[in-house]
C-alpha positions as CSV (number, residue, x, y, z in Angstrom):
1,X,89.6,82.9,107.7
2,X,86.5,81.3,109.2
3,X,84.8,83.2,112.1
4,X,81.6,81.9,113.6
5,X,81.6,78.6,111.8
6,X,80.9,77.7,108.2
7,X,77.3,78.9,108.1
8,X,78.3,82.4,109.3
9,X,81.2,82.6,106.9
10,X,79.1,81.4,104.0
11,X,76.5,84.1,104.9
12,X,79.1,86.8,105.1
13,X,80.7,85.8,101.8
14,X,77.3,85.8,100.0
15,X,76.5,89.2,101.5
16,X,79.8,90.5,100.0
17,X,78.8,89.1,96.6
18,X,75.3,90.7,96.8
19,X,76.8,94.1,97.8
20,X,79.4,93.9,95.0
21,X,76.5,93.9,92.5
22,X,75.7,97.5,93.5
23,X,76.9,100.1,91.1
24,X,79.0,102.1,93.6
25,X,80.7,99.1,95.2
26,X,83.7,97.4,93.8
27,X,85.1,94.4,95.7
28,X,88.5,93.1,94.6
29,X,90.3,90.0,95.8
30,X,94.0,89.6,95.8
31,X,94.7,85.8,95.7
32,X,97.3,84.5,98.2
33,X,99.2,83.2,95.2
34,X,100.1,86.8,94.3
35,X,102.4,86.9,97.3
36,X,103.0,89.7,99.8
37,X,102.0,93.2,98.8
38,X,102.7,96.8,99.9
39,X,100.7,97.8,103.0
40,X,99.6,94.2,103.9
41,X,98.1,94.2,107.4
42,X,97.2,97.9,107.5
43,X,93.8,99.5,107.1
44,X,94.1,102.2,104.5
45,X,91.7,104.9,103.4
46,X,92.6,107.1,100.4
47,X,90.4,110.1,100.2
48,X,90.6,111.9,96.8
49,X,88.8,114.5,94.9
50,X,89.0,116.9,92.0
51,X,92.1,118.6,93.3
52,X,94.9,115.9,93.8
53,X,96.9,118.2,96.1
54,X,94.1,117.9,98.6
55,X,94.1,114.1,98.7
56,X,94.6,112.5,102.2
57,X,95.7,109.0,103.3
58,X,94.4,107.7,106.6
59,X,96.2,104.7,108.2
60,X,94.7,103.0,111.2
61,X,97.0,101.5,113.7
62,X,97.0,100.4,117.4
63,X,98.1,104.0,118.2
64,X,95.1,105.5,116.4
65,X,94.6,107.1,113.0
66,X,97.4,108.7,111.1
67,X,96.7,111.2,108.4
68,X,99.2,111.9,105.6
69,X,98.9,114.5,102.8
70,X,102.5,115.4,101.8
71,X,103.1,114.9,98.1
72,X,105.8,112.3,98.7
73,X,103.5,110.3,100.9
74,X,100.6,110.5,98.4
75,X,102.9,109.4,95.6
76,X,103.9,106.3,97.7
77,X,100.3,105.4,98.4
78,X,99.1,106.0,94.9
79,X,101.8,103.5,93.7
80,X,100.6,101.0,96.4
81,X,97.0,101.3,95.2
82,X,98.1,101.0,91.5
83,X,100.0,97.7,92.5
84,X,96.9,96.4,94.4
85,X,94.6,97.1,91.5
86,X,97.0,95.4,89.0
87,X,97.4,92.4,91.3
88,X,93.7,91.9,92.1
89,X,91.2,90.0,90.2
90,X,88.7,92.2,88.4
91,X,85.2,92.7,89.9
92,X,83.6,89.7,88.2
93,X,86.6,87.5,88.9
94,X,86.6,88.5,92.5
95,X,82.9,87.8,92.8
96,X,83.4,84.3,91.2
97,X,86.3,83.7,93.6
98,X,84.1,84.6,96.6
99,X,81.3,82.4,95.3
100,X,83.6,79.5,94.9
101,X,84.9,79.7,98.4
102,X,81.3,80.1,99.7
103,X,80.2,77.0,97.9
104,X,83.1,75.0,99.3
105,X,82.0,75.6,102.9
């Protein structure tokens, strides 16, 4: 979606591409052609560490943040993230996709 006009959108997309070059940043694009996906429309943070039982999912909604850490919930969101990773373009493909959109503006 375009916000702020083509110049602002182009600048934002180029910034995403620049940031994706950093070692600790991985930007992935899920093309619209892949269809609907689990969790679409929700902001999701999956915090994980060396001990999987301590993982936590944070969902943001109009009611505020919701934290989940029960094993069944974690299993569900791990599956969602696995699907998202499989459906997304790889890092280089995502960067190329973003560049192509930026060049079209």
